[in-house]
C-alpha positions in Angstrom: 1.2 -15.3 -29.0 3.8 -16.2 -26.3 7.7 -16.1 -27.3 9.6 -18.9 -26.9 12.7 -18.9 -25.2 16.2 -18.6 -27.2 18.4 -21.5 -27.9 20.6 -20.6 -25.2 17.8 -20.9 -22.6 16.0 -23.6 -23.6 17.4 -25.9 -21.1 16.9 -23.9 -18.2 14.3 -24.3 -15.5 11.2 -21.5 -15.4 11.0 -20.2 -12.2 7.6 -20.4 -10.9 6.0 -17.7 -8.5 5.7 -20.2 -5.8 9.3 -19.4 -5.1 8.5 -16.3 -3.5 5.7 -17.6 -1.0 8.3 -18.5 1.4 9.8 -15.6 3.3 13.4 -15.3 2.6 16.4 -16.9 4.8 19.0 -14.8 4.1 21.0 -13.4 6.9 21.7 -9.5 7.7 25.0 -9.5 5.5 23.3 -10.2 2.5 20.8 -7.5 3.3 23.6 -5.2 4.1 25.6 -5.7 1.3 22.4 -5.0 -0.9 21.9 -1.3 0.9 25.9 -0.6 1.0 26.3 -1.6 -2.9 23.1 -2.1 -4.5 22.7 1.2 -6.8 22.7 1.8 -10.1 24.8 4.5 -11.2 23.3 7.5 -13.3 23.8 6.2 -16.7 22.5 8.9 -18.8 20.4 11.6 -18.8 16.5 11.0 -19.0 15.3 11.0 -22.7 11.9 10.8 -24.5 12.7 7.2 -25.5 13.6 6.2 -22.0 10.0 7.5 -21.3 8.4 5.2 -23.6 9.8 2.3 -21.9 7.3 3.2 -19.1 4.4 1.8 -21.2 6.2 -1.0 -23.0 5.5 -4.6 -22.5 8.8 -7.0 -21.8 7.5 -10.7 -22.9 11.2 -12.2 -23.7 12.2 -14.7 -21.6 15.4 -13.9 -19.1 17.5 -16.0 -17.0 17.8 -14.9 -13.4 20.2 -15.8 -10.8 19.2 -17.4 -7.1 20.6 -14.0 -5.5 18.1 -12.3 -7.5 15.2 -14.5 -6.3 16.4 -14.1 -2.5 16.3 -10.2 -3.4 12.8 -10.3 -4.9 11.8 -12.7 -1.9 13.0 -9.4 0.8 11.0 -7.2 -1.3 8.0 -9.2 -1.5 8.5 -9.6 2.0 8.7 -6.2 2.7 5.4 -5.4 0.9 3.0 -8.3 2.5 4.2 -7.6 6.0 2.3 -4.3 5.9 -0.8 -5.8 4.2 -1.6 -8.5 6.4 -3.9 -8.5 9.7 -1.5 -9.2 12.5 -1.1 -8.2 16.5 0.7 -4.9 15.2 -1.8 -4.0 12.4 -4.6 -4.7 14.2 -3.6 -2.6 17.5 -2.4 0.2 15.1 -5.6 0.2 13.4 -7.5 0.5 16.9 -5.5 3.1 18.3 -5.6 5.2 15.1 -9.3 4.9 14.7 -10.1 5.6 18.4 -7.4 9.0 18.4 -9.3 10.2 14.8 -12.6 9.6 16.1 -11.9 11.4 19.5 -10.2 14.3 17.5 -12.7 14.6 15.0 -15.3 14.8 17.9 -13.3 17.3 20.1 -12.2 19.4 16.6 -8.6 18.5 17.9 -6.4 18.9 14.6 -3.3 17.7 16.5 -4.9 14.6 18.0 -6.3 13.8 13.9 -2.6 14.4 12.7 -1.4 11.8 15.4 -4.0 9.3 14.2 -2.8 9.4 10.8 1.1 8.9 12.1 0.0 5.5 13.7 -2.4 4.6 11.1 -1.4 1.2 9.2 -3.7 1.3 6.1 -1.5 2.9 3.7 0.1 -1.0 4.0 -2.4 -2.6 2.0 -2.9 0.1 -0.6 0.7 0.0 -1.6 0.8 -3.6 -1.9 -2.0 -3.4 -4.3 0.0 -1.3 -6.4 3.2 -3.4 -6.1 0.9 -6.9 -6.7 -0.6 -5.1 -9.7 2.7 -3.8 -11.0 4.3 -7.3 -10.8 1.2 -9.5 -11.8 0.7 -11.0 -8.5 -3.2 -11.5 -8.3 -2.7 -13.4 -5.1 -1.5 -10.2 -3.1 -4.0 -8.0 -5.1 -6.6 -9.9 -3.5 -5.5 -10.5 0.0 -4.4 -6.6 0.0 -7.6 -5.6 -1.4 -9.8 -7.9 1.1 -7.8 -6.6 4.1 -8.2 -2.7 3.0 -12.0 -2.8 2.7 -12.1 -4.9 6.2 -10.1 -2.2 7.5 -12.1 0.3 6.3 -15.3 -1.2 7.6 -13.7 -1.3 11.0 -12.8 2.1 10.8 -16.7 3.2 10.2 -17.6 1.0 13.1 -15.3 2.6 15.9 -16.9 5.8 14.2 -20.3 4.7 14.7 -19.4 3.3 18.2 -17.7 6.6 19.5 -20.7 8.6 18.0 -23.1 6.5 19.8 -21.2 7.2 23.2 -21.1 10.8 22.5 -24.1 11.7 20.9 -26.0 12.3 23.6 -23.4 14.7 25.6 -22.6 18.3 25.2 -19.7 17.5 22.5 -22.6 16.4 20.0 -23.8 20.4 20.0 -21.4 21.3 18.0 -21.5 18.5 15.7 -20.3 18.7 13.0 -17.5 20.4 14.1 -15.1 22.0 11.8 -12.7 19.1 11.3 -15.8 17.2 10.8 -17.1 19.6 8.1 -13.8 19.9 6.4 -14.0 16.3 5.2 -17.7 16.7 3.7 -16.8 19.7 1.3 -16.5 19.1 -2.2 -13.5 21.6 -2.6 -11.6 19.5 -0.2 -12.8 16.6 -2.2 -11.4 18.2 -5.5 -8.0 19.5 -3.6 -7.6 15.7 -2.4 -7.2 14.2 -5.7 -4.1 15.6 -6.8 -2.8 15.7 -3.2 -3.1 11.7 -2.8 -1.8 11.1 -6.1 1.2 12.9 -5.3 1.3 11.4 -2.0 1.3 7.8 -3.7 4.2 8.6 -5.7 6.0 9.7 -2.5 5.1 6.5 -0.6 6.2 4.6 -3.3 9.7 5.8 -3.3 9.8 6.1 0.4 9.4 2.5 1.0 11.8 0.8 -1.2 14.6 3.8 -0.4 13.8 3.6 3.4 13.0 7.2 3.5 11.6 7.3 6.9 11.1 10.8 7.3 9.2 11.6 3.7 7.1 8.4 4.5 5.6 10.3 7.8 5.1 13.4 6.0 3.2 11.3 3.3 1.1 9.9 6.0 -0.1 13.0 7.2 -0.7 14.6 3.6 -2.4 11.1 2.1 -5.3 11.2 4.8 -7.0 7.7 4.8 -8.6 6.7 8.1 -10.0 9.8 9.6 -12.6 10.3 6.7 -13.9 7.0 7.3 -13.9 7.1 10.9 -15.7 10.7 10.0 -18.4 9.0 7.9 -19.4 6.4 11.2 -19.5 9.6 13.3 -21.7 11.5 11.1 -24.1 8.3 10.3 -24.6 7.8 13.8 -25.6 11.4 14.0 -27.7 11.2 11.1 -29.5 8.1 13.1 -30.0 10.0 16.1 -31.5 13.2 14.2 -34.2 11.0 12.9 -34.8 9.2 16.3 -33.8 11.6 19.0 -35.6 14.8 19.9 -33.1 15.6 22.0 -30.4 15.7 18.8 -33.0 18.1 16.9 -32.8 20.6 19.7 -29.7 21.9 19.2 -29.1 21.1 15.7 -30.5 24.3 14.0 -28.1 25.0 11.3 -27.8 21.5 9.5 -30.3 19.3 8.3 -30.8 15.7 8.2 -30.2 15.2 4.5 -26.9 17.4 5.0 -25.7 15.0 7.4 -26.1 11.8 5.3 -24.7 13.9 2.3 -21.8 14.4 4.9 -21.3 10.9 5.4 -21.1 9.6 2.0 -18.6 12.4 0.8 -16.2 11.6 3.9 -16.2 8.2 2.8 -16.0 9.2 -0.8 -13.1 11.2 0.3 -11.1 8.1 1.1 -12.1 5.7 -1.7 -10.8 8.3 -4.0 -7.5 9.2 -2.1 -7.0 4.9 -2.0 -7.5 5.1 -6.0 -4.8 7.6 -6.8 -2.7 6.3 -4.7 -2.7 3.0 -6.1 -2.8 4.8 -9.5 0.7 7.0 -8.8 2.4 4.2 -6.8 2.0 1.9 -9.7 3.6 4.7 -12.0 6.3 5.8 -9.6 7.3 2.0 -9.6 7.3 1.6 -13.3 9.7 4.9 -13.7 12.2 3.9 -11.0 12.1 0.4 -12.6 13.1 1.6 -16.2 14.3 5.2 -16.0 18.3 5.0 -16.3 18.9 7.0 -12.9 20.4 6.2 -9.8 18.6 3.7 -7.8 18.9 0.8 -5.2 18.9 -2.5 -6.8 15.5 -3.2 -5.7 13.8 -1.2 -8.1 15.6 -3.6 -10.9 14.0 -6.4 -9.3 10.9 -5.5 -10.0 11.4 -6.4 -13.4 12.3 -9.9 -12.3 9.3 -10.4 -9.9 7.2 -9.6 -13.1 8.7 -12.0 -15.2 8.5 -14.8 -12.6 4.9 -14.0 -12.5 4.4 -14.0 -16.1 6.0 -17.5 -16.1 9.0 -16.1 -18.2 12.0 -16.1 -15.6 14.5 -19.0 -16.5 16.8 -20.0 -13.6 20.2 -19.4 -14.3 22.6 -22.4 -13.7 24.9 -21.7 -11.2 26.6 -23.2 -8.2 24.6 -23.7 -4.9 25.8 -21.5 -2.0 24.1 -22.3 1.0 25.6 -19.3 2.9 23.8 -16.9 0.4 20.6 -18.3 -0.9 17.8 -20.7 0.6 16.9 -21.7 -3.0 18.8 -24.6 -4.7 18.7 -24.5 -8.5 17.0 -27.8 -9.2 17.1 -29.6 -12.4 13.1 -29.5 -12.9 11.3 -26.3 -12.4 11.1 -25.0 -9.0 8.1 -25.9 -6.6 7.0 -24.8 -3.3 8.6 -27.7 -1.5 11.9 -27.3 -3.0 11.9 -23.8 -1.5 10.7 -24.5 2.1 13.4 -26.7 2.0 15.2 -25.7 5.5 18.9 -25.1 5.4 
């Protein structure tokens, strides 16, 4: 049963999720003040009772300020920017896929690592975790759709590169050592804990602006190369079945092994995505509720969740257009009210 607001909150307006749909219009000074002063000091040591809060539900109504809504919008924009298709995302996806494919075909480890650093497909995965954490179903659907399309594109690039090189001298070494390494059950099993802890790392790196850590996570959580690899091996499987030329120099690998390798390589990407999704959600929740030093954005996760669950009430306060683009209304916040230009 849904709880009702307390008597002191009954006259407050409920904050609608549409309040987060428009981009934040706050200035750089507001963002700088968050980065400079938005940390919570270490209050106590982490106790067992604090860990229980990770799985506890909070369905109580809470008042939120206009400034808190603006901070949530900044956080929302940060995750959404990495999950949507735009010129930068599409360009990086194409570049990373081609680099990864060439590295796999030529057996170049350095080239494959370069593709991991360029790859943008971690963005939708983290957006899925963030959207799930705050119950933003719209973001989750959008991020999942874009992630699936991105993976299909990676496979397509692998097929194209494989088709272009499958009748050349490069194909004589297929599958290369780099291609084989993504088709082994041992690496599949090792990839599960690797992806899990990488997801925890990427969650911390994004909201705490730890760019150096994010680079390391991008390398350890390999999402794009296995997807491209599956496309290359699929075309190799096709060549084996339909080309005598390909069968002549593939003596130690059977056609069935090509097929299994393609499926296992794609499975490696999918299990990595699943582990990153789960572990990022866990880290979001831990940083939100544990009494540790953290930026104010981490506490705002709870505010975002209350907004999407209809449990956030707008606190009555004076409107300052220099600080916020959201005017506290007498009625519940609507999308039209939020989109008013200053």
